[in-house]
Each structure stands twice: as C-alpha cells, then as structure tokens.
N, C-alpha and C positions, 0 to 999 in steps of 0.2 A: 822380822818386823818388831820394833820396840812397842811395848804397851805402856801408855801414858795415862795417869790419873791427875786431873786438875781438881784441886779441892779448895773450897772457900767456906766462909761461915754458913751462908744460906743457899749457895748454888743457884743464885738468881741473876747475877750480872757478870762479874769478871770471869768466873769459871765457865759460864755458859758461852761467853764470847771466845774464850780460849779454846773450848771444845770445837766451836764453829770454825775458827781459824785453823786448828790442827787437822780437822777433817778435810779442809780445802787445801791448805799448804802442804800437808803431810800425807796426802793421798798416796797409798801404796808404800809408805815409809813407816807410818806409825798407826797403831790402833788406839783410839782415844775414848775416854769416858770422863765425865765430870761429876762431882758430888759435893755435898756440903756437910759440915758438922751437924747441921740439921737441914731437913728439906723444907722448901717453901714453894715458890713458883717462879717461872722464868719471867723476869721483869719486862713489861711491854716496851719500855724505851730501849732496853738492850736489844730486843728483837728489831725495833725500828732502826737503830743506828747500824746494825749489822746488815739489814736489808738495803740500806742506803749504798752500801758498797758491794751489793750482789751476793751476800751470804745469808741463806735462809736458815734460821734456827727455830722456826715455829714448831717443828716436831720434837725438839728437845724438851726433856722433862727434868724437873728438880728432883734429885735423889739423895738420900742420906748415905754418908760414907759407910755406915754400919751394914748396908746391903752388900758390901764388897769385901773381898779378901786381899790383903796386902800382897800376898805371894803371887797374885795374878798380874802384878804390874812391875815393870822395870824402872819406871821413872815416875816420881811423885812431885808435883808442883803445887805449892801453896801460893795463892794469889793475894792473901790478905794479912800475912804475918801470923796466921793461925797455926803455923808449924809447931809452936810450943804446946798447942792443945791437941795435937794428933797423937794417937796411940803410937808407942815407940816403934812397933813393927812397920809402920808406914814411913817413918823418918829414916829407917835403915835400909831402904831399897837401894838398888844400884846407883841411882841418881836421885837426890832430893834437893830441891831449891825452894826458897821462900822469897817470892818476888815483892811482897809488901806494896801492892798497888792501892791507890785511893779507892774507897767505895763510892761509886757514883749514885747509889740509891738515895733518893731524896734531894739530889743536887740538880742543877740546871743541865740542860741537854749538852752544853759545851763540855761539861765534865765527862759525860758519857762518851762524847767524841774523843776527848783527850785520852781517857782510859782505854777505849777501844784501840786507838792507834798505838798506845804503849803495849797493849796485849799483843797486837799483831806483830810488832817489832820483836818482842821476846819469843813468841811462838815460832816466828821465822828463823831466829837464831837457834832455837832448840831443835827444830826439824833439820836444819843444816848440820848441826853437831852430831846427829844420830844417823845421818844418811851417808 
C-alpha cells in the first residue's frame, strides 16, 4: 500500500479535500495524510462541499508538515504550488507532483465546488496509477 502525503500552505481546503477523496477512492490502495506548511483549521465550506457529495471530513484536523517524516511517505502531492517551499527530502520521494490548484479560501462557494471537482479528478487518477 502506497503512503501519500497531500501538502498545502495551511491544510484547510485543498489538501483536506484531497485527503477525503483519497480515503474514499483509494480505500485499501493508499494510506493518506494531509498537512500544511503551517497548520490552521479545516475550512467549514470545504467540509460543506465534501458533505454535499457524501464524503465526511469533519473529523480531519489541520496538521503542520513538521509533525511528519518524509521517509514515511512514498508519494508527496503539493496542491498549491508550494513545492518550492518544501524541504528537499519531501520533494525527493518516489513520486512528487505539484498540482497548483486555485485556493478557494475567501472565494464564492462556486470556486470551492470547482476546486473540489478538480481535486477529485486528480486524486482518482493518482489512485488509479498506484493500484
């Protein structure tokens, strides 16, 4: 089973949605964690738009990347273009991708919906590629 880390700036929207999708779409195929360059809190609208499609992320917490060790992960996905800010050992994992998705924080709910759907599509492809 591949171990995946989704990382973003604050671990509040995109990385939390990615974690929720990977838990659901990758059940039995990947083990997943998300974190941020800094921790904040899970955005209530991210929780809402995931709930709309039947994925509950209410129990997920925002966590700083510094709480984890890079060697514990096979795949590292940056969702915000923050790959340049990651410590080098995170970028040098078996798979590293920088998805550069828009930050929905502070935007209209339509942006949350669009970003959620983009995250789902990419996570589905990622899970398919490792299974």
